[in-house]
TIKOL-628280 format. One line per field, with one value per atom (N, C-alpha, C): residue number from 0; x negated, z, y; residue in one letter; atom name. Coordinates in steps of 0.1 Angstrom, whole numbers. Last residue first. Layout:
TIKOL-628280
drenvex = c(NUM_...);
east = c(X_...);
up = c(Z_...);
north = c(Y_...);
kolro = c(A_...);
zaro = c(CA_...);
//
This chain:
TIKOL-628280
drenvex = c(305_305_305_304_304_304_303_303_303_302_302_302_301_301_301_300_300_300_299_299_299_298_298_298_297_297_297_296_296_296_295_295_295_294_294_294_293_293_293_292_292_292_291_291_291_290_290_290_289_289_289_288_288_288_287_287_287_286_286_286_285_285_285_284_284_284_283_283_283_282_282_282_281_281_281_280_280_280_279_279_279_278_278_278_277_277_277_276_276_276_275_275_275_274_274_274_273_273_273_272_272_272_271_271_271_270_270_270_269_269_269_268_268_268_267_267_267_266_266_266_265_265_265_264_264_264_263_263_263_262_262_262_261_261_261_260_260_260_259_259_259_258_258_258_257_257_257_256_256_256_255_255_255_254_254_254_253_253_253_252_252_252_251_251_251_250_250_250_249_249_249_248_248_248_247_247_247_246_246_246_245_245_245_244_244_244_243_243_243_242_242_242_241_241_241_240_240_240_239_239_239_238_238_238_237_237_237_236_236_236_235_235_235_234_234_234_233_233_233_232_232_232_231_231_231_230_230_230_229_229_229_228_228_228_227_227_227_226_226_226_225_225_225_224_224_224_223_223_223_222_222_222_221_221_221_220_220_220_219_219_219_218_218_218_217_217_217_216_216_216_215_215_215_214_214_214_213_213_213_212_212_212_211_211_211_210_210_210_209_209_209_208_208_208_207_207_207_206_206_206_205_205_205_204_204_204_203_203_203_202_202_202_201_201_201_200_200_200_199_199_199_198_198_198_197_197_197_196_196_196_195_195_195_194_194_194_193_193_193_192_192_192_191_191_191_190_190_190_189_189_189_188_188_188_187_187_187_186_186_186_185_185_185_184_184_184_183_183_183_182_182_182_181_181_181_180_180_180_179_179_179_178_178_178_177_177_177_176_176_176_175_175_175_174_174_174_173_173_173_172_172_172_171_171_171_170_170_170_169_169_169_168_168_168_167_167_167_166_166_166_165_165_165_164_164_164_163_163_163_162_162_162_161_161_161_160_160_160_159_159_159_158_158_158_157_157_157_156_156_156_155_155_155_154_154_154_153_153_153_152_152_152_151_151_151_150_150_150_149_149_149_148_148_148_147_147_147_146_146_146_145_145_145_144_144_144_143_143_143_142_142_142_141_141_141_140_140_140_139_139_139_138_138_138_137_137_137_136_136_136_135_135_135_134_134_134_133_133_133_132_132_132_131_131_131_130_130_130_129_129_129_128_128_128_127_127_127_126_126_126_125_125_125_124_124_124_123_123_123_122_122_122_121_121_121_120_120_120_119_119_119_118_118_118_117_117_117_116_116_116_115_115_115_114_114_114_113_113_113_112_112_112_111_111_111_110_110_110_109_109_109_108_108_108_107_107_107_106_106_106_105_105_105_104_104_104_103_103_103_102_102_102_101_101_101_100_100_100_99_99_99_98_98_98_97_97_97_96_96_96_95_95_95_94_94_94_93_93_93_92_92_92_91_91_91_90_90_90_89_89_89_88_88_88_87_87_87_86_86_86_85_85_85_84_84_84_83_83_83_82_82_82_81_81_81_80_80_80_79_79_79_78_78_78_77_77_77_76_76_76_75_75_75_74_74_74_73_73_73_72_72_72_71_71_71_70_70_70_69_69_69_68_68_68_67_67_67_66_66_66_65_65_65_64_64_64_63_63_63_62_62_62_61_61_61_60_60_60_59_59_59_58_58_58_57_57_57_56_56_56_55_55_55_54_54_54_53_53_53_52_52_52_51_51_51_50_50_50_49_49_49_48_48_48_47_47_47_46_46_46_45_45_45_44_44_44_43_43_43_42_42_42_41_41_41_40_40_40_39_39_39_38_38_38_37_37_37_36_36_36_35_35_35_34_34_34_33_33_33_32_32_32_31_31_31_30_30_30_29_29_29_28_28_28_27_27_27_26_26_26_25_25_25_24_24_24_23_23_23_22_22_22_21_21_21_20_20_20_19_19_19_18_18_18_17_17_17_16_16_16_15_15_15_14_14_14_13_13_13_12_12_12_11_11_11_10_10_10_9_9_9_8_8_8_7_7_7_6_6_6_5_5_5_4_4_4_3_3_3_2_2_2_1_1_1_0_0_0);
east = c(248_243_232_259_249_253_274_281_270_261_270_275_260_256_264_274_269_264_255_263_263_255_248_260_257_264_255_240_244_251_236_236_242_230_244_249_205_212_227_198_200_205_201_215_216_182_192_202_164_164_173_168_177_175_157_157_162_166_152_151_184_184_170_184_179_185_180_190_188_160_157_168_178_169_168_186_197_186_183_174_176_197_200_190_205_197_196_229_219_214_242_237_228_267_255_252_280_281_271_278_270_272_307_300_291_301_315_304_278_276_290_291_281_278_310_313_304_290_302_306_284_273_281_307_300_291_309_318_312_288_288_298_290_279_279_313_313_305_304_315_312_285_283_289_300_287_287_321_323_316_310_313_315_305_294_297_329_321_306_352_343_333_369_370_363_363_359_364_361_370_362_348_348_355_370_363_362_378_377_370_384_372_372_404_407_392_393_392_397_401_383_384_425_421_405_435_438_429_421_420_425_440_427_422_465_465_449_460_466_462_458_450_450_471_471_461_453_459_459_434_445_449_422_420_426_422_418_417_434_438_436_424_423_424_444_435_437_436_443_438_443_434_440_461_452_444_467_475_471_452_452_459_448_432_434_474_464_454_476_484_479_453_455_461_445_451_451_423_431_435_433_425_435_437_426_425_447_448_439_469_457_461_482_481_471_498_486_486_512_515_504_487_500_503_465_468_479_471_467_469_476_463_459_481_483_474_459_467_471_443_449_458_414_425_428_404_411_419_381_394_393_356_363_378_336_334_346_362_353_346_372_367_357_395_385_383_411_411_396_438_423_423_458_457_438_483_471_469_504_497_484_496_501_497_494_489_495_521_510_505_537_534_521_540_545_544_523_535_542_500_508_519_490_497_506_477_488_492_457_469_480_441_447_458_442_434_448_441_450_443_411_422_429_416_411_418_427_432_423_432_428_429_447_457_449_425_435_442_400_411_416_386_393_403_355_366_372_339_344_358_308_319_323_290_293_308_266_275_280_229_241_254_211_218_228_201_193_200_220_218_208_225_220_221_255_246_241_247_255_244_241_236_247_259_264_252_264_256_252_291_281_276_308_298_293_341_323_321_356_355_344_383_368_369_403_400_387_399_413_413_373_376_392_369_371_375_354_367_363_337_342_352_315_313_318_322_333_324_323_315_323_341_337_332_337_336_334_355_340_345_365_370_354_372_362_364_381_383_376_367_364_371_377_364_363_394_393_387_386_395_388_382_382_391_367_380_375_365_360_369_362_369_359_332_344_346_317_320_336_288_301_306_270_271_286_249_260_261_226_231_243_231_218_222_251_249_236_251_254_251_269_260_266_293_287_281_310_298_290_336_323_310_352_358_343_342_345_345_347_335_333_376_367_354_380_389_378_368_364_366_384_370_367_411_410_395_410_418_417_389_385_396_398_386_386_417_418_409_398_413_421_378_379_388_386_378_376_397_408_398_383_388_395_372_365_371_367_378_368_357_363_370_340_335_343_354_339_337_390_380_366_410_404_391_417_410_404_433_418_411_461_451_437_475_470_462_465_474_464_444_449_459_437_426_432_458_453_444_463_471_467_434_444_450_411_423_430_375_394_400_351_354_370_319_333_338_311_309_322_323_319_318_322_311_306_352_344_330_379_368_355_396_397_387_385_384_385_389_377_372_418_412_395_443_428_419_474_464_451_491_492_481_504_498_500_483_493_494_464_462_476_473_473_473_448_461_462_432_434_447_436_437_434_412_424_424_379_385_403_382_380_387_381_371_368_399_402_388_409_403_399_442_427_420_470_463_448_479_477_468_474_491_490_449_452_471_460_456_450_463_470_469_434_444_451_414_424_432_385_401_404_370_381_388_343_355_356_326_331_342_318_309_313_320_332_315_323_317_322_358_343_335_381_378_366_378_393_392_360_359_368_368_370_365_360_355_355_389_369_362_408_404_392_402_398_397_405_393_392_429_424_411_442_442_435_433_427_430_445_431_427_472_469_453_472_473_469_454_466_460_435_435_449_418_433_427_409_409_421_409_412_412_406_420_422_377_381_399_367_376_381_348_347_361_332_343_346_298_314_324_273_280_293_256_262_274_241_237_242_263_253_244_276_280_275_255_258_269);
up = c(129_125_117_155_143_141_170_160_150_187_194_184_166_175_186_128_142_154_101_117_123_70_83_94_45_51_61_19_31_32_-7_-7_6_-7_-6_-8_-14_0_5_-40_-30_-16_-56_-54_-43_-58_-51_-43_-77_-60_-53_-103_-98_-81_-110_-118_-111_-87_-92_-99_-64_-75_-79_-43_-46_-59_-30_-28_-28_-37_-31_-25_-59_-45_-33_-75_-63_-54_-83_-82_-70_-114_-104_-98_-128_-127_-116_-134_-126_-130_-150_-154_-143_-133_-139_-141_-108_-121_-133_-81_-86_-99_-84_-74_-77_-102_-104_-91_-88_-101_-104_-67_-65_-79_-79_-73_-67_-88_-97_-89_-63_-75_-83_-50_-44_-55_-74_-71_-65_-69_-79_-78_-45_-45_-58_-50_-38_-40_-65_-70_-61_-49_-60_-65_-27_-26_-40_-27_-31_-32_-17_-28_-36_9_1_-14_20_18_9_-1_13_8_-15_-14_-1_-15_-27_-25_14_6_-2_22_23_12_35_27_25_71_56_48_94_93_80_92_100_101_71_88_98_48_56_69_52_52_56_55_64_63_26_37_47_9_9_19_16_19_21_3_13_20_-25_-18_-3_-33_-35_-25_-53_-42_-43_-76_-70_-62_-83_-71_-61_-115_-105_-91_-136_-128_-112_-172_-159_-147_-199_-190_-177_-236_-221_-210_-267_-255_-242_-290_-282_-274_-290_-291_-283_-299_-286_-282_-325_-318_-300_-338_-342_-332_-329_-323_-324_-346_-329_-321_-368_-371_-349_-361_-370_-365_-336_-340_-351_-335_-344_-345_-301_-310_-323_-278_-287_-298_-247_-259_-265_-213_-221_-237_-194_-203_-215_-165_-174_-187_-154_-163_-169_-140_-132_-142_-153_-145_-142_-187_-178_-168_-216_-208_-196_-247_-241_-228_-263_-251_-248_-298_-287_-277_-319_-313_-301_-325_-336_-328_-306_-320_-328_-283_-288_-299_-257_-267_-276_-230_-235_-247_-208_-221_-225_-188_-187_-202_-173_-179_-179_-165_-159_-167_-188_-179_-167_-217_-209_-194_-251_-242_-225_-274_-265_-257_-306_-291_-287_-332_-327_-312_-348_-344_-336_-350_-364_-359_-324_-333_-344_-326_-315_-323_-345_-344_-337_-333_-346_-344_-294_-308_-321_-282_-284_-297_-263_-270_-275_-224_-237_-248_-206_-208_-222_-173_-189_-193_-149_-162_-178_-131_-136_-146_-149_-137_-138_-161_-163_-152_-169_-161_-162_-189_-187_-178_-196_-188_-184_-218_-216_-206_-207_-214_-207_-215_-208_-213_-221_-220_-209_-212_-215_-223_-191_-202_-203_-164_-172_-186_-157_-152_-167_-176_-176_-170_-165_-169_-169_-172_-166_-166_-172_-179_-173_-170_-164_-174_-175_-174_-169_-162_-161_-168_-159_-165_-162_-141_-143_-146_-122_-129_-135_-100_-101_-114_-79_-90_-91_-40_-55_-65_-19_-27_-41_-16_-5_-7_-31_-26_-18_-61_-50_-41_-71_-68_-56_-95_-82_-81_-121_-117_-104_-128_-128_-121_-141_-144_-142_-124_-134_-130_-104_-118_-126_-81_-84_-100_-94_-84_-90_-99_-104_-93_-107_-98_-104_-112_-115_-107_-108_-107_-104_-129_-121_-118_-139_-141_-130_-148_-137_-141_-161_-162_-156_-150_-152_-156_-153_-159_-156_-143_-139_-145_-146_-151_-146_-136_-140_-139_-118_-127_-124_-110_-103_-116_-132_-119_-114_-145_-145_-130_-153_-146_-149_-168_-172_-171_-147_-159_-166_-124_-122_-135_-130_-128_-131_-133_-143_-143_-108_-114_-127_-97_-92_-102_-111_-115_-109_-99_-106_-114_-70_-75_-92_-68_-64_-66_-78_-86_-82_-63_-71_-82_-43_-40_-50_-56_-41_-42_-73_-79_-67_-59_-73_-72_-33_-46_-53_-9_-20_-34_21_12_-1_41_43_38_24_38_44_3_1_15_2_9_3_-7_-20_-11_13_-2_-5_31_31_21_24_19_21_41_28_20_73_65_52_74_76_69_60_62_66_65_53_53_93_88_75_112_98_92_132_132_119_130_134_131_135_126_132_133_141_129_111_115_121_115_105_114_128_127_120_144_146_136_134_129_132_151_139_135_181_173_160_177_177_174_182_169_167_191_191_178_194_186_192_218_216_203_196_212_207_172_178_189_174_173_178_156_162_164_124_131_143_101_113_120_65_79_90_48_51_62_24_39_40_-11_3_15_-36_-30_-17_-42_-35_-32_-54_-63_-54_-43_-43_-49_-28_-30_-32_-45_-36_-39_-68_-66_-49_-94_-77_-75_-109_-96_-98_-133_-132_-120_-148_-135_-137_-167_-162_-155_-182_-174_-167_-205_-204_-190_-220_-208_-205_-249_-239_-229_-259_-259_-251_-261_-255_-257_-290_-280_-274_-301_-300_-293_-292_-295_-297_-285_-295_-298_-275_-283_-293_-248_-264_-274_-233_-228_-243_-237_-236_-237_-226_-242_-247_-210_-216_-228_-191_-190_-202_-195_-202_-201_-181_-195_-201_-157_-160_-176_-147_-148_-158_-144_-155_-163_-121_-129_-142_-96_-107_-115_-75_-84_-88_-58_-62_-73_-32_-36_-46_-11_-25_-34_17_8_-8_18_14_7_43_33_33_67_59_47_87_79_74_95_100_88_90_83_88_104_112_105_77_88_94_62_60_69_76_75_68_77_88_88);
north = c(499_483_482_524_515_504_538_529_524_552_541_534_583_573_563_568_579_573_562_557_568_568_575_568_544_552_559_538_529_541_547_536_525_577_570_553_583_583_580_572_562_566_594_587_575_606_612_603_590_588_593_574_585_584_548_560_573_530_530_541_521_528_533_492_501_509_463_475_488_446_458_464_432_426_435_453_445_438_481_471_462_499_493_478_524_513_510_550_543_531_575_564_559_600_597_576_603_605_610_598_607_613_582_595_605_566_574_586_552_559_570_539_550_555_527_537_550_508_514_526_497_506_512_483_494_501_464_477_487_449_456_464_440_450_456_424_436_446_403_416_425_392_398_413_383_391_397_364_380_387_339_339_355_348_342_346_353_363_360_328_334_342_320_334_338_291_300_312_280_289_295_246_263_271_225_230_244_228_220_224_239_231_225_260_247_236_274_282_271_263_267_269_261_250_253_291_282_270_295_302_296_277_278_285_290_278_272_312_315_301_307_313_312_274_290_291_254_254_270_225_239_244_208_210_223_212_202_211_222_229_222_228_220_229_228_235_223_217_213_221_229_230_223_226_211_213_250_238_225_270_268_257_268_265_266_269_258_252_298_287_273_310_311_303_315_301_302_341_337_318_368_358_343_392_393_378_384_396_394_370_369_378_375_374_371_370_368_367_372_374_380_374_371_377_387_376_370_406_397_386_427_429_416_414_424_421_409_403_417_398_410_408_385_385_399_387_398_392_378_379_384_369_364_366_381_383_376_396_384_387_412_411_402_409_403_405_432_429_420_436_437_431_466_454_450_485_481_468_494_505_499_478_478_487_498_488_485_484_496_489_476_477_485_477_489_487_461_454_463_477_474_467_480_494_488_455_458_473_459_446_452_481_484_473_484_478_479_516_506_495_524_525_512_520_516_519_548_536_530_565_562_551_569_568_566_561_576_577_542_545_559_518_530_528_498_503_514_473_489_488_458_453_468_437_449_450_411_418_429_398_404_407_368_380_387_343_352_367_326_332_344_317_308_312_342_329_321_373_363_352_409_394_385_438_428_409_472_462_447_488_481_472_519_509_501_534_530_522_569_558_554_585_584_565_610_600_595_626_619_614_613_619_617_610_603_612_641_625_622_650_646_635_666_654_651_686_680_666_717_705_699_730_728_715_757_743_746_781_782_765_817_801_798_850_838_822_862_865_854_852_863_866_818_826_840_794_809_817_759_769_780_722_740_750_694_702_712_663_677_688_627_640_650_612_614_626_583_597_598_559_564_581_530_543_551_507_515_528_479_492_492_455_459_477_436_445_453_400_414_424_382_383_397_356_369_374_338_334_347_342_347_343_335_332_334_353_335_329_378_373_354_378_377_373_375_365_362_401_387_376_419_414_404_422_420_413_423_416_411_444_428_420_471_458_447_479_469_463_493_493_479_500_492_490_517_506_497_540_530_517_540_547_540_536_533_534_553_545_543_573_564_556_593_589_576_596_590_586_592_599_593_577_588_593_559_551_561_570_569_565_569_581_580_550_550_557_561_556_549_592_582_573_618_607_596_635_634_626_639_627_625_644_648_637_655_642_654_669_669_657_644_656_658_625_632_644_597_612_617_566_579_590_544_549_563_551_542_546_564_569_562_547_548_553_557_546_546_584_579_563_583_591_586_563_564_571_572_570_574_582_568_562_609_602_590_622_619_610_652_637_634_682_675_660_688_685_682_708_702_697_704_713_702_683_688_696_696_690_696_697_706_697_691_691_700_661_674_674_634_645_658_621_623_635_607_619_618_574_583_596_563_568_573_567_562_568_532_539_551_518_530_536_505_502_514_479_493_494_462_465_479_444_460_458_430_432_446_417_430_425_395_406_415_361_375_382_341_345_363_336_333_340_330_340_344_300_308_321_285_294_300_272_262_274_289_281_273_306_313_301_289_296_303_282_275_278_305_300_289_314_318_314_287_291_302_297_285_283_322_317_311_312_315_318_302_294_296_321_319_311_332_319_314_353_354_338_372_362_361_395_397_386_384_388_390_368_380_377_345_347_360_318_331_333_298_303_318_303_305_305_306_293_294_319_310_304_333_327_320_339_330_322_358_346_332_376_371_359);
kolro = c(M_M_M_E_E_E_W_W_W_G_G_G_A_A_A_R_R_R_Y_Y_Y_K_K_K_R_R_R_T_T_T_V_V_V_F_F_F_E_E_E_N_N_N_A_A_A_A_A_A_E_E_E_L_L_L_N_N_N_T_T_T_V_V_V_K_K_K_M_M_M_N_N_N_P_P_P_N_N_N_D_D_D_W_W_W_E_E_E_L_L_L_L_L_L_D_D_D_D_D_D_I_I_I_R_R_R_I_I_I_A_A_A_L_L_L_N_N_N_G_G_G_L_L_L_C_C_C_I_I_I_A_A_A_E_E_E_A_A_A_I_I_I_T_T_T_Q_Q_Q_V_V_V_E_E_E_K_K_K_F_F_F_S_S_S_G_G_G_R_R_R_S_S_S_P_P_P_K_K_K_G_G_G_G_G_G_K_K_K_F_F_F_A_A_A_R_R_R_I_I_I_M_M_M_E_E_E_S_S_S_T_T_T_Q_Q_Q_D_D_D_I_I_I_H_H_H_G_G_G_I_I_I_E_E_E_S_S_S_T_T_T_K_K_K_I_I_I_S_S_S_S_S_S_T_T_T_K_K_K_Q_Q_Q_N_N_N_A_A_A_N_N_N_K_K_K_V_V_V_D_D_D_L_L_L_L_L_L_V_V_V_A_A_A_N_N_N_K_K_K_Y_Y_Y_G_G_G_Y_Y_Y_N_N_N_A_A_A_L_L_L_I_I_I_T_T_T_G_G_G_E_E_E_E_E_E_G_G_G_V_V_V_F_F_F_M_M_M_V_V_V_G_G_G_E_E_E_Q_Q_Q_P_P_P_M_M_M_R_R_R_E_E_E_G_G_G_K_K_K_K_K_K_I_I_I_L_L_L_S_S_S_K_K_K_P_P_P_T_T_T_A_A_A_P_P_P_K_K_K_I_I_I_G_G_G_G_G_G_E_E_E_Y_Y_Y_W_W_W_F_F_F_V_V_V_D_D_D_M_M_M_S_S_S_K_K_K_N_N_N_K_K_K_G_G_G_K_K_K_Q_Q_Q_P_P_P_V_V_V_K_K_K_W_W_W_Y_Y_Y_L_L_L_T_T_T_A_A_A_A_A_A_H_H_H_P_P_P_F_F_F_S_S_S_L_L_L_N_N_N_N_N_N_K_K_K_V_V_V_W_W_W_T_T_T_S_S_S_R_R_R_Y_Y_Y_N_N_N_R_R_R_I_I_I_E_E_E_C_C_C_T_T_T_F_F_F_S_S_S_S_S_S_S_S_S_A_A_A_E_E_E_A_A_A_I_I_I_T_T_T_P_P_P_M_M_M_E_E_E_L_L_L_N_N_N_L_L_L_I_I_I_R_R_R_W_W_W_D_D_D_K_K_K_W_W_W_F_F_F_G_G_G_Y_Y_Y_Y_Y_Y_G_G_G_M_M_M_D_D_D_A_A_A_L_L_L_C_C_C_G_G_G_G_G_G_G_G_G_F_F_F_E_E_E_Y_Y_Y_W_W_W_G_G_G_R_R_R_F_F_F_V_V_V_T_T_T_H_H_H_T_T_T_Y_Y_Y_D_D_D_P_P_P_S_S_S_Y_Y_Y_P_P_P_R_R_R_D_D_D_T_T_T_S_S_S_P_P_P_S_S_S_L_L_L_W_W_W_L_L_L_Q_Q_Q_W_W_W_D_D_D_F_F_F_G_G_G_E_E_E_P_P_P_I_I_I_P_P_P_A_A_A_P_P_P_K_K_K_P_P_P_L_L_L_Y_Y_Y_P_P_P_S_S_S_G_G_G_Q_Q_Q_P_P_P_W_W_W_M_M_M_P_P_P_R_R_R_N_N_N_T_T_T_W_W_W_R_R_R_H_H_H_L_L_L_E_E_E_K_K_K_V_V_V_E_E_E_G_G_G_I_I_I_V_V_V_G_G_G_N_N_N_E_E_E_I_I_I_W_W_W_A_A_A_K_K_K_L_L_L_T_T_T_Y_Y_Y_L_L_L_E_E_E_K_K_K_P_P_P_D_D_D_Q_Q_Q_F_F_F_A_A_A_F_F_F_C_C_C_H_H_H_T_T_T_P_P_P_L_L_L_K_K_K_T_T_T_E_E_E_K_K_K_A_A_A_M_M_M);
zaro = c(N_CA_C_N_CA_C_N_CA_C_N_CA_C_N_CA_C_N_CA_C_N_CA_C_N_CA_C_N_CA_C_N_CA_C_N_CA_C_N_CA_C_N_CA_C_N_CA_C_N_CA_C_N_CA_C_N_CA_C_N_CA_C_N_CA_C_N_CA_C_N_CA_C_N_CA_C_N_CA_C_N_CA_C_N_CA_C_N_CA_C_N_CA_C_N_CA_C_N_CA_C_N_CA_C_N_CA_C_N_CA_C_N_CA_C_N_CA_C_N_CA_C_N_CA_C_N_CA_C_N_CA_C_N_CA_C_N_CA_C_N_CA_C_N_CA_C_N_CA_C_N_CA_C_N_CA_C_N_CA_C_N_CA_C_N_CA_C_N_CA_C_N_CA_C_N_CA_C_N_CA_C_N_CA_C_N_CA_C_N_CA_C_N_CA_C_N_CA_C_N_CA_C_N_CA_C_N_CA_C_N_CA_C_N_CA_C_N_CA_C_N_CA_C_N_CA_C_N_CA_C_N_CA_C_N_CA_C_N_CA_C_N_CA_C_N_CA_C_N_CA_C_N_CA_C_N_CA_C_N_CA_C_N_CA_C_N_CA_C_N_CA_C_N_CA_C_N_CA_C_N_CA_C_N_CA_C_N_CA_C_N_CA_C_N_CA_C_N_CA_C_N_CA_C_N_CA_C_N_CA_C_N_CA_C_N_CA_C_N_CA_C_N_CA_C_N_CA_C_N_CA_C_N_CA_C_N_CA_C_N_CA_C_N_CA_C_N_CA_C_N_CA_C_N_CA_C_N_CA_C_N_CA_C_N_CA_C_N_CA_C_N_CA_C_N_CA_C_N_CA_C_N_CA_C_N_CA_C_N_CA_C_N_CA_C_N_CA_C_N_CA_C_N_CA_C_N_CA_C_N_CA_C_N_CA_C_N_CA_C_N_CA_C_N_CA_C_N_CA_C_N_CA_C_N_CA_C_N_CA_C_N_CA_C_N_CA_C_N_CA_C_N_CA_C_N_CA_C_N_CA_C_N_CA_C_N_CA_C_N_CA_C_N_CA_C_N_CA_C_N_CA_C_N_CA_C_N_CA_C_N_CA_C_N_CA_C_N_CA_C_N_CA_C_N_CA_C_N_CA_C_N_CA_C_N_CA_C_N_CA_C_N_CA_C_N_CA_C_N_CA_C_N_CA_C_N_CA_C_N_CA_C_N_CA_C_N_CA_C_N_CA_C_N_CA_C_N_CA_C_N_CA_C_N_CA_C_N_CA_C_N_CA_C_N_CA_C_N_CA_C_N_CA_C_N_CA_C_N_CA_C_N_CA_C_N_CA_C_N_CA_C_N_CA_C_N_CA_C_N_CA_C_N_CA_C_N_CA_C_N_CA_C_N_CA_C_N_CA_C_N_CA_C_N_CA_C_N_CA_C_N_CA_C_N_CA_C_N_CA_C_N_CA_C_N_CA_C_N_CA_C_N_CA_C_N_CA_C_N_CA_C_N_CA_C_N_CA_C_N_CA_C_N_CA_C_N_CA_C_N_CA_C_N_CA_C_N_CA_C_N_CA_C_N_CA_C_N_CA_C_N_CA_C_N_CA_C_N_CA_C_N_CA_C_N_CA_C_N_CA_C_N_CA_C_N_CA_C_N_CA_C_N_CA_C_N_CA_C_N_CA_C_N_CA_C_N_CA_C_N_CA_C_N_CA_C_N_CA_C_N_CA_C_N_CA_C_N_CA_C_N_CA_C_N_CA_C_N_CA_C_N_CA_C_N_CA_C_N_CA_C_N_CA_C_N_CA_C_N_CA_C_N_CA_C_N_CA_C_N_CA_C_N_CA_C_N_CA_C_N_CA_C_N_CA_C_N_CA_C_N_CA_C_N_CA_C_N_CA_C_N_CA_C_N_CA_C_N_CA_C_N_CA_C_N_CA_C_N_CA_C_N_CA_C_N_CA_C_N_CA_C_N_CA_C_N_CA_C_N_CA_C_N_CA_C_N_CA_C_N_CA_C_N_CA_C_N_CA_C_N_CA_C_N_CA_C_N_CA_C_N_CA_C_N_CA_C_N_CA_C_N_CA_C_N_CA_C_N_CA_C_N_CA_C_N_CA_C_N_CA_C_N_CA_C_N_CA_C_N_CA_C_N_CA_C_N_CA_C_N_CA_C_N_CA_C_N_CA_C_N_CA_C_N_CA_C_N_CA_C_N_CA_C_N_CA_C_N_CA_C_N_CA_C_N_CA_C_N_CA_C_N_CA_C_N_CA_C_N_CA_C_N_CA_C_N_CA_C_N_CA_C_N_CA_C_N_CA_C_N_CA_C_N_CA_C_N_CA_C_N_CA_C_N_CA_C_N_CA_C_N_CA_C_N_CA_C_N_CA_C);
//
């Protein structure tokens, strides 16, 4: 609809920090060689999730329109365990850790690396167990996002006949600490990003601050002569307001976020199915596992269809 109407739009998660231009310059000038892998991890969730059971019903608070809050979702009894910040953890209402934090991180990475829509997504998710009739057993959870998960995407690069391996970690899981970092007696940040190249690695915190080069020969010599370009750089709020006033379209528009938004949805689908999915982007369909297509779009209740 944004494309059809050409109305200005902006997704709040768009970020354009000065550090982005530094990392972009390092990569484009070959400081770590050709980038082969991208790793990003978060310490989320910081809200309850992973339960295979629905919460107990509770009285609807006075003045709260529960039906309006549900909107297109299937009708159900009210519970405070659905609303406020905890909506993120439920498949019906939220997008888990990946939708909560993925936009803030991957959207910047996608811009630096010129990435397109993933063709493959494979996830490994934690599961829940309990004792039933004095026996331990697994409990199928089709209600909420897992306590922890890892994700792999195969992502094509624009203008290149090749793909990049992209990895995501959530729920306290992190990539293995590089050997060079261990030798320094240092550890990985709780949330972070890592660009792994043929000739070294860039490690930074989640928002690109405190970036360091690992295993790069003559690192200072390579970076000292690199100049970063921030032509037209303004903060994201000013960019949004300028676009809404009829100025230059925002780089955080719905059009610009579409690819990363679909990539995040595909990743969450893989986490929910806990399997490898092959994705046909033009037809919005999983081609190797028909059962996964049940969750590509939501079920709208009567009166809220789109």
